[in-house]
Backbone bond lengths (Angstrom), bond angles and torsions (degrees), N, CA, C in turn:
res aa  C-N    CA-C-N  psi(-1)  N-CA   C-N-CA  omega(-1)  CA-C   N-CA-C  phi
1 M - - - 1.458 - - 1.526 110.36 -
2 I 1.319 114.57 143.45 1.461 122.84 174.69 1.518 109.46 -105.22
3 L 1.328 116.69 127.68 1.451 123.35 177.62 1.535 107.70 -114.04
4 I 1.317 116.89 133.62 1.448 119.90 -178.98 1.508 112.10 -134.23
5 T 1.343 116.76 128.59 1.486 120.06 169.75 1.525 107.03 -99.58
6 G 1.317 115.99 157.47 1.457 119.51 -179.16 1.531 112.36 65.96
7 A 1.301 116.69 30.28 1.484 120.87 -172.99 1.509 112.49 -73.58
8 T 1.331 118.38 -22.40 1.454 120.05 178.33 1.508 111.33 -85.20
9 G 1.338 118.43 -6.78 1.422 121.57 179.25 1.530 111.82 -79.29
10 W 1.309 114.59 177.56 1.467 121.54 -177.68 1.513 111.41 -59.05
11 L 1.297 117.98 -57.14 1.478 120.18 -178.83 1.517 110.65 -67.27
12 G 1.330 117.68 -38.79 1.440 120.24 -176.61 1.537 111.69 -60.98
13 Q 1.315 116.84 -41.80 1.484 119.54 -177.83 1.535 111.33 -69.65
14 R 1.372 116.38 -34.49 1.462 117.43 175.52 1.508 111.15 -73.27
15 L 1.306 117.87 -32.14 1.487 121.27 175.77 1.548 110.78 -61.47
16 I 1.337 114.66 -43.46 1.498 118.26 178.47 1.537 110.14 -56.79
17 L 1.341 117.06 -42.63 1.465 120.97 -179.32 1.515 109.10 -65.36
18 S 1.342 118.95 -39.11 1.447 121.76 -178.97 1.550 110.38 -67.42
19 V 1.293 116.03 -42.69 1.490 119.13 179.21 1.518 110.36 -64.19
20 Q 1.335 116.72 -45.46 1.476 120.51 -179.87 1.503 110.28 -61.99
21 D 1.321 118.10 -33.96 1.442 120.73 -179.80 1.522 113.65 -72.27
22 Q 1.337 115.55 -39.25 1.447 121.11 -175.78 1.547 113.43 -90.30
23 Y 1.301 116.23 -30.63 1.453 121.64 -178.22 1.515 110.69 -134.68
24 P 1.336 116.72 68.47 1.482 120.95 -169.88 1.524 114.61 -65.02
25 T 1.333 118.88 -17.51 1.458 119.39 -179.07 1.501 114.45 -93.65
26 L 1.325 117.95 -9.26 1.470 120.08 -177.01 1.501 111.18 -76.43
27 P 1.330 118.57 132.82 1.473 120.11 175.69 1.544 110.06 -71.46
28 I 1.299 114.37 144.01 1.457 120.88 -178.19 1.548 108.47 -120.46
29 R 1.322 115.39 127.70 1.449 121.75 174.25 1.518 109.51 -121.02
30 V 1.330 118.09 131.08 1.461 121.96 -176.71 1.503 110.88 -120.73
31 L 1.308 113.58 150.76 1.454 122.30 175.71 1.526 110.11 -100.57
32 I 1.333 116.48 125.55 1.456 121.08 176.99 1.545 107.29 -120.66
33 R 1.334 114.66 157.37 1.437 118.82 174.74 1.536 111.78 -74.51
34 P 1.333 119.45 144.23 1.454 120.01 -179.26 1.510 111.26 -55.21
35 G 1.341 113.76 131.12 1.468 119.07 -179.52 1.493 116.17 86.94
36 E 1.348 117.86 -6.00 1.452 122.57 -178.07 1.516 109.96 -72.89
37 P 1.350 118.81 135.50 1.455 121.51 179.56 1.523 113.15 -65.16
38 I 1.308 118.78 144.93 1.466 124.07 -179.10 1.529 107.82 -95.55
39 P 1.332 117.33 126.12 1.497 119.17 174.41 1.530 111.87 -57.23
40 S 1.322 117.37 137.34 1.470 120.92 -178.09 1.520 111.70 -62.33
41 S 1.297 118.22 -25.46 1.496 122.47 -177.71 1.547 111.63 -68.80
42 W 1.337 116.39 -13.19 1.453 120.18 -177.82 1.535 112.12 -83.92
43 A 1.313 117.83 -13.52 1.473 120.36 -171.25 1.491 111.15 -55.65
44 G 1.363 115.18 124.65 1.438 123.77 177.51 1.507 116.89 68.92
45 R 1.321 117.95 3.12 1.482 120.22 -177.90 1.531 113.12 -115.76
46 I 1.325 117.14 -29.82 1.461 120.56 -172.95 1.510 110.21 -130.14
47 E 1.299 114.17 134.00 1.475 120.21 176.60 1.531 107.99 -85.51
48 W 1.291 116.97 128.33 1.435 120.18 178.25 1.539 112.05 -120.01
49 V 1.307 113.40 146.95 1.465 120.96 -178.64 1.519 109.37 -134.01
50 A 1.315 117.62 129.90 1.462 121.95 177.61 1.498 110.49 -79.82
51 G 1.324 118.00 134.15 1.432 121.47 178.16 1.523 110.66 -169.78
52 D 1.328 115.43 169.31 1.473 124.49 -176.30 1.478 107.22 -126.53
53 L 1.361 116.62 126.52 1.462 119.93 -179.91 1.506 114.64 -59.74
54 T 1.311 116.31 -25.94 1.458 120.49 -177.63 1.532 112.75 -92.18
55 N 1.339 115.95 2.80 1.478 120.64 179.32 1.494 108.93 -124.68
56 P 1.342 119.84 97.35 1.447 121.38 -176.18 1.522 115.02 -59.08
57 D 1.326 115.84 -33.29 1.468 119.62 -179.04 1.539 111.80 -62.83
58 S 1.325 116.97 -25.74 1.451 120.93 -176.53 1.535 112.54 -84.01
59 L 1.344 116.54 -5.32 1.468 119.74 -173.87 1.523 114.26 -101.95
60 S 1.327 116.07 -0.03 1.480 118.52 -174.43 1.519 112.39 -62.02
61 A 1.324 117.15 -42.59 1.458 120.84 179.28 1.549 111.89 -65.12
62 F 1.341 116.77 -34.39 1.440 120.23 179.46 1.525 112.62 -61.59
63 F 1.342 115.62 -35.56 1.476 120.26 -179.28 1.513 114.00 -97.97
64 G 1.328 117.47 10.54 1.479 119.38 178.29 1.507 111.31 -63.92
65 Q 1.308 117.21 130.85 1.473 124.46 178.11 1.514 112.79 48.23
66 A 1.349 115.10 45.87 1.479 122.14 -176.62 1.544 110.54 -104.84
67 E 1.293 119.34 12.42 1.454 122.00 -176.27 1.542 109.94 -59.03
68 G 1.316 116.45 131.45 1.454 122.88 -178.66 1.492 115.42 79.45
69 G 1.338 117.21 3.03 1.433 119.35 -177.13 1.515 116.08 -81.00
70 I 1.288 117.89 175.66 1.467 124.69 178.62 1.511 107.24 -115.62
71 L 1.359 115.35 126.97 1.443 122.82 178.56 1.513 110.52 -104.23
72 F 1.333 118.20 125.49 1.435 122.85 169.60 1.492 108.83 -105.68
73 H 1.334 116.27 115.80 1.459 120.11 -178.14 1.520 110.08 -101.67
74 C 1.325 115.28 94.21 1.453 121.94 -178.26 1.527 112.91 -101.91
75 A 1.331 116.85 -12.32 1.463 118.12 -177.23 1.501 111.89 -70.75
76 G 1.318 116.94 148.54 1.445 121.91 178.52 1.495 110.00 176.52
77 V 1.317 114.88 163.71 1.469 121.69 179.93 1.549 106.38 -103.16
78 I 1.346 116.42 128.02 1.475 121.58 179.56 1.524 110.16 -113.66
79 H 1.333 117.43 -47.75 1.466 121.98 -176.71 1.515 109.79 -127.66
80 P 1.337 118.57 78.19 1.441 121.20 -179.39 1.528 112.84 -88.03
81 R 1.298 117.74 179.96 1.442 121.19 172.46 1.523 110.72 -86.78
82 R 1.334 115.04 -34.82 1.452 119.44 -176.04 1.552 111.23 -120.97
83 V 1.293 115.85 139.90 1.470 121.03 179.87 1.542 111.69 -58.07
84 A 1.309 117.90 -35.32 1.453 120.95 -175.37 1.561 110.84 -61.00
85 D 1.350 116.11 -24.92 1.473 118.96 179.81 1.542 112.21 -66.11
86 F 1.330 116.17 -30.10 1.456 118.66 176.33 1.537 111.32 -53.93
87 Y 1.328 114.45 -50.37 1.451 120.79 -175.87 1.515 113.56 -74.67
88 R 1.345 114.12 -36.60 1.470 119.05 -177.95 1.526 110.71 -62.36
89 V 1.355 116.61 -39.35 1.450 119.68 -176.18 1.538 110.67 -96.97
90 N 1.302 117.51 -55.37 1.481 121.17 -171.60 1.542 112.46 -65.21
91 Q 1.315 115.20 -41.82 1.471 117.42 -178.57 1.523 112.49 -91.91
92 H 1.348 116.03 -62.36 1.475 119.26 -174.43 1.499 112.26 -70.44
93 G 1.330 118.37 -37.62 1.439 120.98 178.21 1.521 111.36 -62.51
94 T 1.324 116.91 -41.14 1.436 121.14 177.22 1.531 112.15 -61.71
95 R 1.344 116.86 -42.44 1.466 120.03 176.85 1.542 111.15 -59.22
96 T 1.317 116.35 -45.68 1.437 120.51 179.81 1.526 110.63 -59.82
97 L 1.352 115.08 -48.58 1.440 120.50 -176.82 1.536 112.97 -60.30
98 L 1.326 115.59 -48.06 1.473 119.51 -175.73 1.502 112.56 -71.84
99 T 1.299 117.40 -32.26 1.476 120.79 175.88 1.533 110.20 -63.01
100 L 1.311 115.57 -44.38 1.477 119.27 179.10 1.537 111.21 -69.79
101 A 1.345 115.85 -35.07 1.442 118.42 177.49 1.532 110.67 -62.20
102 S 1.330 116.70 -40.62 1.449 119.82 178.61 1.521 110.83 -64.68
103 Q 1.312 117.15 -41.66 1.448 121.20 179.85 1.518 112.20 -64.98
104 A 1.328 115.90 -30.09 1.484 122.15 178.45 1.526 111.06 -83.78
105 K 1.322 117.84 -0.91 1.478 123.93 -179.85 1.521 113.59 63.83
106 V 1.358 114.43 35.32 1.448 118.94 169.13 1.528 107.64 -63.78
107 K 1.319 117.09 141.27 1.455 119.83 -174.66 1.517 112.16 -76.55
108 R 1.334 118.51 -48.10 1.440 121.29 -173.43 1.542 110.99 -145.66
109 A 1.340 115.72 141.67 1.466 121.57 173.68 1.506 109.46 -117.62
110 V 1.338 116.23 125.69 1.458 124.28 175.33 1.532 106.09 -102.38
111 V 1.315 116.86 115.72 1.467 122.58 -169.48 1.536 107.97 -111.39
112 V 1.328 114.98 127.19 1.473 119.89 179.76 1.510 109.74 -87.18
113 S 1.341 115.78 119.64 1.440 122.54 175.01 1.533 108.57 -109.80
114 S 1.331 117.38 -150.03 1.446 121.46 -169.32 1.531 108.91 -150.53
115 N 1.338 115.03 173.41 1.454 118.71 170.75 1.514 111.29 -77.74
116 S 1.331 118.70 -17.01 1.453 123.27 -171.85 1.525 115.53 -62.92
117 P 1.348 120.60 -27.70 1.493 117.36 176.41 1.523 111.84 -62.30
118 C 1.339 117.91 -25.66 1.437 121.16 179.46 1.514 112.72 -93.46
119 G 1.313 116.48 -13.29 1.441 120.24 177.00 1.515 113.34 78.94
120 C 1.354 116.52 -136.14 1.449 122.71 -175.92 1.538 108.76 -116.73
121 N 1.312 115.65 144.77 1.470 120.78 179.34 1.519 109.84 -65.63
122 P 1.358 117.02 146.25 1.475 119.17 -179.72 1.505 115.78 -68.94
123 H 1.350 118.45 -20.97 1.463 121.02 176.49 1.566 106.77 -156.99
124 P 1.316 118.55 163.67 1.495 121.92 -171.94 1.534 113.68 -63.27
125 H 1.306 119.16 -18.18 1.469 119.22 -178.26 1.507 112.70 -97.41
126 H 1.269 117.53 -4.17 1.475 122.58 -179.75 1.531 109.67 -77.40
127 R 1.306 118.30 145.59 1.456 123.38 176.16 1.552 110.61 -130.38
128 F 1.303 116.12 132.76 1.445 120.52 173.18 1.513 109.95 -72.54
129 D 1.325 118.87 145.17 1.432 122.29 165.37 1.531 108.29 -132.75
130 E 1.327 117.01 -170.61 1.472 119.35 -171.38 1.525 111.90 -73.19
131 S 1.333 117.91 -11.56 1.455 120.36 177.78 1.520 113.43 -97.49
132 S 1.336 117.02 -0.35 1.446 120.24 179.05 1.529 112.30 -64.20
133 P 1.334 116.61 139.42 1.491 118.73 -176.59 1.512 111.15 -73.27
134 Y 1.316 115.16 159.24 1.465 120.33 175.69 1.528 109.13 -69.10
135 H 1.289 114.67 137.25 1.469 122.93 171.38 1.536 106.52 -154.18
136 P 1.325 115.21 68.98 1.502 119.50 -166.98 1.543 113.27 -61.53
137 Y 1.348 112.58 145.65 1.456 120.72 179.53 1.536 108.12 -97.45
138 M 1.322 115.37 110.85 1.472 121.73 177.96 1.538 111.70 58.14
139 H 1.316 116.37 -170.03 1.458 120.58 -173.66 1.529 112.07 -70.63
140 Y 1.343 117.51 -32.70 1.437 116.95 176.85 1.515 111.23 -59.66
141 G 1.344 115.12 -48.39 1.448 118.12 178.31 1.514 113.56 -61.01
142 R 1.302 117.21 -38.83 1.454 120.67 177.92 1.526 111.90 -65.34
143 S 1.321 115.19 -40.83 1.504 117.96 178.30 1.519 111.41 -65.08
144 K 1.316 117.19 -34.78 1.452 120.43 178.10 1.544 110.89 -74.82
145 M 1.299 117.39 -35.45 1.469 120.54 173.84 1.533 109.93 -60.47
146 L 1.332 116.53 -48.12 1.446 121.07 -179.57 1.540 108.81 -64.27
147 M 1.324 118.04 -35.87 1.466 121.70 176.30 1.510 109.75 -61.34
148 E 1.310 117.48 -45.85 1.495 119.91 179.96 1.518 110.11 -62.84
149 Q 1.317 117.77 -37.04 1.460 119.67 178.79 1.526 111.15 -66.57
150 V 1.328 115.17 -35.89 1.461 119.35 175.85 1.542 109.91 -63.90
151 V 1.339 116.59 -42.88 1.455 120.42 177.86 1.519 111.86 -57.40
152 H 1.324 116.61 -45.21 1.472 120.47 179.25 1.518 112.39 -64.10
153 E 1.327 113.96 -39.22 1.484 119.05 -179.70 1.521 110.02 -66.47
154 I 1.322 118.23 -44.88 1.463 121.74 178.61 1.514 110.78 -58.92
155 A 1.361 115.83 -43.72 1.455 119.14 -178.81 1.495 113.48 -63.19
156 Q 1.345 117.42 -30.67 1.448 123.01 179.70 1.511 114.86 -81.01
157 T 1.346 115.74 -27.69 1.451 120.53 -171.35 1.536 112.73 -110.14
158 H 1.319 117.36 -12.04 1.476 121.04 -178.36 1.507 110.12 -127.54
159 A 1.317 115.60 162.91 1.445 121.91 179.21 1.529 110.93 -86.40
160 L 1.314 113.78 66.88 1.487 120.16 -177.30 1.543 107.16 -144.16
161 E 1.334 115.73 122.72 1.437 120.91 172.25 1.543 109.51 -74.72
162 T 1.319 117.70 139.10 1.443 121.14 179.33 1.506 112.09 -131.20
163 V 1.304 116.48 148.83 1.452 123.87 175.25 1.562 107.72 -136.68
164 I 1.296 117.95 131.55 1.456 122.66 177.00 1.528 108.41 -104.34
165 I 1.314 115.91 129.37 1.475 123.40 174.88 1.516 109.03 -113.39
166 R 1.314 116.30 118.39 1.444 121.05 176.93 1.525 109.80 -92.80
167 A 1.291 117.24 117.58 1.474 123.81 -177.35 1.519 109.10 -107.87
168 P 1.328 119.10 130.96 1.445 122.12 172.99 1.548 110.86 -86.59
169 W 1.268 117.19 -160.36 1.476 122.54 173.38 1.498 109.00 -56.68
170 F 1.347 119.04 119.00 1.446 118.89 179.12 1.528 111.54 -115.92
171 Y 1.333 114.40 162.62 1.465 120.69 -170.84 1.523 108.41 -148.53
172 G 1.315 116.55 160.79 1.441 120.52 177.05 1.498 113.26 135.72
173 P 1.352 119.32 -177.58 1.438 121.58 -177.35 1.534 113.67 -54.63
174 G 1.308 115.23 143.13 1.445 121.86 178.52 1.497 114.53 92.26
175 Q 1.358 115.79 7.83 1.460 119.71 -173.06 1.540 112.54 -63.29
176 P 1.297 115.53 154.56 1.487 119.61 177.04 1.517 111.08 -76.04
177 D 1.311 114.69 174.99 1.485 121.06 -175.90 1.517 112.41 -59.37
178 R 1.311 117.58 -32.33 1.478 119.84 -175.09 1.535 110.04 -65.43
179 Q 1.320 118.88 -30.84 1.462 119.91 178.44 1.520 109.20 -73.87
180 V 1.342 117.38 -39.66 1.464 118.90 178.26 1.510 111.49 -64.96
181 T 1.329 116.79 -35.00 1.469 121.16 174.76 1.517 111.72 -60.46
182 F 1.361 115.82 -37.63 1.464 120.91 177.12 1.533 109.91 -63.00
183 F 1.325 117.83 -44.18 1.468 121.14 177.69 1.519 110.36 -60.34
184 R 1.337 116.23 -45.67 1.476 119.96 -177.83 1.549 110.44 -64.19
185 M 1.323 117.50 -39.33 1.474 118.81 179.07 1.547 111.12 -64.65
186 I 1.320 115.89 -36.50 1.456 119.77 179.05 1.528 109.12 -67.31
187 Q 1.334 117.78 -45.00 1.467 121.34 -179.66 1.540 110.08 -59.80
188 E 1.309 115.82 -41.40 1.480 119.04 -174.82 1.535 113.14 -87.03
189 G 1.305 118.87 -1.80 1.430 121.72 179.68 1.512 113.84 77.65
190 R 1.303 116.85 26.04 1.467 120.94 -177.25 1.543 114.06 -107.72
191 V 1.344 117.22 9.04 1.446 119.86 -174.18 1.519 107.27 -81.04
192 P 1.340 118.96 132.36 1.461 120.83 178.75 1.524 109.54 -78.76
193 L 1.333 115.95 140.66 1.455 123.28 174.25 1.499 107.11 -124.87
194 L 1.321 115.61 114.07 1.481 121.03 -175.80 1.510 109.17 -93.80
195 G 1.340 114.41 125.53 1.455 118.88 -177.56 1.497 111.71 69.38
196 K 1.310 115.44 -144.89 1.504 121.48 179.76 1.533 111.78 -82.81
197 G 1.298 116.65 -11.08 1.482 118.40 -178.06 1.536 112.36 76.10
198 D 1.304 116.33 18.90 1.481 118.70 -178.25 1.509 113.52 -93.52
199 N 1.315 115.53 3.95 1.499 118.11 171.74 1.530 109.16 -66.32
200 Q 1.329 114.89 146.73 1.459 120.79 -172.75 1.537 110.96 -102.02
201 R 1.309 116.21 145.55 1.473 121.10 178.01 1.528 109.09 -133.99
202 S 1.350 115.27 125.89 1.481 118.07 168.65 1.522 106.81 -78.54
203 M 1.334 114.15 142.97 1.443 123.12 179.65 1.528 109.18 -134.50
204 A 1.300 117.88 159.34 1.445 119.91 179.29 1.567 106.84 -138.21
205 Y 1.348 114.78 127.15 1.462 118.44 173.17 1.537 107.39 -69.20
206 V 1.335 117.26 130.93 1.451 121.31 -167.13 1.510 114.07 -57.75
207 D 1.331 118.75 -37.33 1.478 120.02 179.35 1.487 112.08 -70.52
208 E 1.350 117.37 -32.08 1.462 121.90 176.17 1.525 107.94 -67.81
209 L 1.327 117.36 -39.57 1.449 122.17 179.35 1.529 109.96 -64.21
210 A 1.355 115.98 -43.85 1.478 119.18 176.53 1.487 111.66 -61.40
211 N 1.322 118.13 -39.82 1.464 121.07 178.22 1.542 109.67 -65.84
212 G 1.313 119.21 -35.55 1.445 121.53 176.35 1.522 111.81 -63.15
213 L 1.337 116.86 -36.34 1.447 120.12 176.09 1.524 112.42 -64.58
214 V 1.334 115.69 -41.64 1.467 119.98 178.16 1.516 111.61 -66.03
215 L 1.347 117.33 -40.60 1.475 119.73 176.35 1.531 110.21 -60.74
216 A 1.343 116.20 -41.36 1.474 118.19 -179.84 1.510 112.96 -67.17
217 A 1.339 117.29 -25.67 1.459 120.42 -179.04 1.508 112.78 -72.02
218 Y 1.337 117.35 -28.11 1.451 120.71 -172.64 1.517 115.25 -118.91
219 S 1.314 118.02 2.92 1.449 119.87 175.68 1.525 110.74 -84.65
220 P 1.334 118.68 126.08 1.457 120.67 179.11 1.527 112.51 -60.34
221 K 1.346 115.43 -34.93 1.482 120.19 -177.94 1.557 113.37 -69.11
222 A 1.302 116.15 -16.79 1.465 119.48 -169.50 1.516 114.36 -79.83
223 A 1.341 118.76 -17.98 1.467 120.44 -176.49 1.500 109.98 -58.05
224 G 1.333 115.40 128.45 1.470 120.78 178.42 1.515 115.04 80.94
225 Q 1.315 116.74 2.98 1.487 118.92 -172.66 1.520 112.09 -104.62
226 T 1.346 114.47 165.65 1.476 123.29 173.11 1.514 107.42 -120.26
227 Y 1.318 117.85 142.20 1.476 122.32 -179.99 1.532 109.62 -139.02
228 W 1.355 114.24 140.35 1.422 120.48 166.63 1.538 108.35 -88.89
229 I 1.319 118.40 132.16 1.438 125.30 177.97 1.554 108.22 -119.53
230 A 1.328 115.72 117.58 1.455 119.34 -178.11 1.547 109.26 -161.22
231 D 1.366 115.86 172.69 1.411 119.92 173.08 1.540 109.56 -59.76
232 E 1.339 115.63 164.91 1.473 120.99 -172.23 1.517 110.57 -55.70
233 Q 1.309 119.21 -45.99 1.484 122.14 -177.34 1.501 109.46 -130.69
234 P 1.315 117.17 150.91 1.486 119.31 171.68 1.495 111.21 -71.92
235 Y 1.348 117.52 166.15 1.444 123.09 -176.23 1.518 109.90 -123.69
236 R 1.326 115.16 145.70 1.469 118.04 170.01 1.538 109.31 -68.18
237 M 1.301 114.85 148.15 1.463 118.78 178.97 1.533 112.18 -55.58
238 T 1.322 115.59 -38.89 1.448 119.11 179.26 1.537 110.74 -65.41
239 T 1.338 118.26 -34.27 1.465 122.86 179.17 1.542 110.20 -65.99
240 I 1.322 117.23 -41.11 1.470 121.81 179.12 1.533 108.74 -60.86
241 I 1.320 117.71 -48.91 1.457 121.36 -177.97 1.526 110.16 -66.19
242 D 1.322 117.07 -45.48 1.476 120.30 -179.31 1.538 111.43 -60.51
243 T 1.333 115.39 -38.66 1.483 119.20 -177.88 1.538 110.27 -67.48
244 I 1.302 117.01 -40.66 1.488 120.19 179.22 1.512 109.41 -67.79
245 E 1.328 119.42 -39.04 1.470 120.95 176.25 1.528 109.70 -61.44
246 Q 1.316 116.90 -43.44 1.485 118.67 -176.69 1.498 111.98 -65.58
247 V 1.364 115.93 -40.04 1.462 121.06 -179.04 1.523 109.04 -67.16
248 L 1.326 119.61 -42.45 1.424 122.70 -179.34 1.533 109.71 -62.33
249 S 1.324 116.20 -40.78 1.441 121.22 -177.16 1.548 113.92 -74.89
250 T 1.339 115.60 -51.04 1.461 119.70 -173.47 1.498 114.28 -83.53
251 S 1.327 118.78 -37.70 1.460 121.43 -175.98 1.541 112.12 -89.05
252 F 1.340 118.54 -25.47 1.452 119.64 -173.07 1.545 111.96 -126.21
253 G 1.307 117.70 1.50 1.470 121.16 174.88 1.557 113.00 64.09
254 R 1.331 115.96 22.86 1.450 118.62 -179.16 1.523 111.30 -78.34
255 Q 1.305 117.95 142.23 1.469 121.20 171.64 1.499 109.21 -74.50
256 V 1.333 117.78 123.57 1.437 122.19 -175.18 1.528 107.28 -116.27
257 A 1.322 117.53 135.63 1.458 122.28 -176.60 1.528 113.80 -72.86
258 H 1.325 116.96 -22.93 1.480 121.77 -178.79 1.527 111.12 51.60
259 R 1.339 113.92 44.37 1.457 120.13 176.24 1.514 109.27 -125.41
260 R 1.338 115.08 159.30 1.468 121.27 173.21 1.526 105.92 -131.60
261 I 1.308 116.86 152.59 1.445 121.78 167.23 1.540 106.08 -91.47
262 H 1.314 114.67 97.47 1.459 120.54 -175.85 1.524 109.72 -77.69
263 L 1.323 115.44 124.09 1.435 122.70 -179.30 1.531 109.75 -129.50
264 P 1.296 119.34 148.42 1.478 120.38 176.96 1.545 110.68 -63.58
265 A 1.322 114.28 149.28 1.460 117.37 -177.20 1.537 113.41 -58.74
266 W 1.366 115.48 -29.64 1.460 117.28 -175.68 1.523 113.70 -67.77
267 I 1.332 115.89 -14.25 1.481 119.23 174.64 1.537 109.80 -57.38
268 G 1.361 116.09 -39.37 1.431 119.06 178.58 1.512 112.49 -61.70
269 D 1.336 115.82 -38.10 1.454 120.19 179.02 1.524 112.27 -70.11
270 V 1.375 116.47 -36.34 1.425 119.43 174.26 1.538 111.05 -62.42
271 A 1.382 114.89 -43.27 1.462 120.39 177.64 1.482 111.18 -60.00
272 M 1.350 115.11 -39.90 1.481 118.99 178.78 1.528 111.74 -61.72
273 G 1.346 116.02 -40.84 1.445 119.11 176.40 1.518 113.35 -64.08
274 C 1.316 115.41 -40.32 1.483 119.98 176.64 1.520 110.69 -64.18
275 D 1.344 114.55 -41.80 1.452 120.28 -179.64 1.524 109.56 -61.62
276 A 1.343 116.66 -45.50 1.440 119.91 -179.02 1.550 111.49 -63.18
277 L 1.303 115.93 -37.92 1.449 119.64 178.51 1.546 112.18 -65.98
278 I 1.346 114.94 -44.80 1.479 118.55 178.89 1.502 110.44 -61.45
279 Q 1.358 115.74 -43.86 1.447 118.52 -177.90 1.544 110.90 -70.81
280 W 1.297 117.70 -28.29 1.452 121.90 178.65 1.550 110.59 -61.06
281 V 1.314 116.56 -35.24 1.469 119.61 179.67 1.549 111.38 -88.62
282 G 1.344 115.79 3.19 1.435 119.20 170.46 1.523 115.56 102.24
283 W 1.352 117.79 3.46 1.461 119.73 -178.13 1.539 108.90 -113.64
284 Y 1.318 112.93 174.42 1.482 119.07 -177.40 1.518 110.07 -144.15
285 H 1.346 115.57 134.75 1.478 121.27 -179.38 1.527 107.92 -124.21
286 Q 1.340 115.85 111.90 1.448 122.27 -171.40 1.518 112.84 -60.17
287 K 1.336 118.44 -47.72 1.481 120.28 -174.12 1.529 111.32 -67.23
288 I 1.310 117.62 -38.18 1.469 120.00 177.65 1.519 110.50 -67.14
289 H 1.303 115.94 -40.61 1.474 120.61 177.39 1.546 111.19 -60.25
290 V 1.327 115.71 -49.06 1.477 119.33 179.93 1.506 110.81 -62.34
291 L 1.345 119.45 -41.40 1.453 121.85 177.70 1.527 111.59 -60.97
292 S 1.316 115.69 -36.20 1.466 119.44 -176.94 1.544 111.04 -65.30
293 E 1.312 118.73 -19.39 1.473 122.23 179.41 1.502 113.38 -96.57
294 M 1.321 118.94 -6.05 1.450 121.10 -171.72 1.504 113.97 -69.42
295 N 1.289 120.78 -18.11 1.475 122.37 -179.63 1.526 111.12 -107.77
296 K 1.323 117.25 13.31 1.480 119.81 -172.73 1.540 110.54 -113.28
297 T 1.357 112.33 149.03 1.444 119.09 174.05 1.543 108.99 -90.01
298 I 1.312 117.29 127.64 1.444 123.99 176.03 1.531 105.49 -134.08
299 A 1.295 115.18 95.66 1.472 120.43 -169.24 1.517 110.69 -140.04
300 C 1.323 115.64 146.08 1.459 120.88 -174.13 1.528 112.35 -133.79
301 C 1.326 115.61 167.38 1.455 123.83 173.26 1.517 109.71 -109.83
302 T 1.341 118.08 133.93 1.477 121.40 -177.45 1.511 113.31 -108.46
303 Q 1.291 115.48 21.47 1.473 118.64 -175.54 1.539 113.13 -59.67
304 K 1.318 114.61 -41.46 1.482 117.82 -179.05 1.497 111.71 -62.50
305 A 1.309 118.81 -42.31 1.499 122.68 177.80 1.526 109.71 -62.47
306 R 1.306 116.32 -38.70 1.459 119.73 179.94 1.523 111.39 -66.26
307 Q 1.333 115.70 -43.59 1.466 118.99 -175.92 1.521 112.43 -75.51
308 E 1.318 118.34 -39.65 1.472 121.06 -172.54 1.521 113.81 -96.52
309 L 1.316 117.16 -29.21 1.462 118.70 -178.86 1.517 113.63 -105.54
310 G 1.328 115.10 -13.90 1.467 117.50 -174.24 1.479 112.46 76.28
311 F 1.314 118.41 23.37 1.473 122.79 -178.79 1.513 109.81 -70.57
312 Q 1.313 116.94 122.24 1.469 122.53 -176.77 1.533 108.87 -136.02
313 P 1.319 119.53 85.55 1.472 119.00 179.20 1.523 110.74 -65.44
314 S 1.341 114.89 141.64 1.469 118.48 -175.71 1.545 112.39 -126.77
315 V 1.308 117.09 -12.36 1.485 121.03 -177.82 1.526 108.87 -83.55
316 T 1.326 116.81 123.37 1.450 119.55 178.22 1.552 110.34 -74.49
317 L 1.320 116.09 164.49 1.449 120.57 177.08 1.530 110.39 -59.87
318 E 1.308 116.69 -43.73 1.477 120.67 179.78 1.514 112.11 -60.74
319 E 1.367 116.48 -47.35 1.457 118.81 -179.63 1.527 111.97 -67.71
320 G 1.314 116.50 -38.77 1.468 120.30 178.96 1.526 111.84 -63.40
321 M 1.334 115.14 -40.80 1.488 119.46 178.95 1.553 108.73 -67.35
322 R 1.338 116.72 -39.13 1.445 118.75 178.48 1.511 112.77 -60.47
323 R 1.331 115.45 -44.27 1.484 120.23 177.62 1.506 111.56 -64.77
324 S 1.320 116.04 -37.97 1.441 121.76 179.69 1.541 112.52 -63.53
325 I 1.367 114.39 -46.62 1.486 119.13 -179.48 1.539 108.25 -70.47
326 Q 1.323 119.52 -36.88 1.475 121.16 177.96 1.554 110.13 -60.66
327 W 1.331 115.29 -41.18 1.472 118.80 179.53 1.529 108.95 -62.32
328 A 1.336 116.25 -45.08 1.468 118.73 -177.76 1.534 110.91 -63.08
329 I 1.350 116.71 -38.14 1.461 118.54 177.79 1.533 111.91 -68.44
330 D 1.330 116.02 -42.74 1.479 119.52 179.75 1.501 111.26 -62.17
331 H 1.336 118.64 -27.64 1.419 121.10 -178.50 1.541 111.87 -101.81
332 Q 1.323 115.10 17.44 1.472 123.16 173.85 1.523 111.57 56.28
333 Q 1.324 114.81 39.72 1.496 119.91 176.69 1.492 111.40 -104.49
334 F 1.366 117.46 -14.62 1.463 119.18 -171.79 1.551 107.54 -147.16
């Protein structure tokens, strides 16, 4: 049996497609929040159970008859209203979930983490790997760091294999509104470019990321390990924007302004200070947080995933962005 949290989210829905494609006979059970709408594509194919990660009593049905199963933990809080929600869900919710998974004799849990526990690279040519020390970026990064520590603790004290997958900025079909807004800002020439735009960002095409999760679920070497999953090489910020402009123009015939809002690099540092102050009083502002990262390098090395999992991403940035924009157009979002 396959168990999935966060299944109605962007990554979760693409993961379901990947599992169904590679293991079409395996039953899939997903956890949804109480009152959350069920995608019409699930009808008759997927068993869903309502539950809350922070309420252990609500999770009993989710883990019923799940012995020997694989758990994909994709649920998490990224852009909440309150800082406390980071810890309530990402840290404490993960502890509750994995403890119950162990009691249900689930075989392995593949847990989705982030680049944020490692923070930002010290310079554009530096790359994080699995041995990089923790240096969390803001409260989200700290909550994911604490989540990873919970995963390691559970693996050592309970009969549950665990794998941590660190995902950077990902893109592709099914994206949320904030990604479509980014495309629209680029088309209209309203995207901010801080400094020269030579800071590097690792990115992951969402279906490649989902495939990496499946590889981690079934690789004997993966038990107890952490892996970065991303495209083969990081990209300069200017390359990301240029690629999206090119795809919009050549593949979709869109009129593109070919402009940037050029801002000094220190604007990102000012935004980071504002972000820290807002989070210090317990609140969170998504746009300020995103702006604070726009001048920073956040890049990783995927060599370990290639060697141990056989992870081989094949979708180029240009093709991935084309599919992403096509999906947004097909769903009348762009």
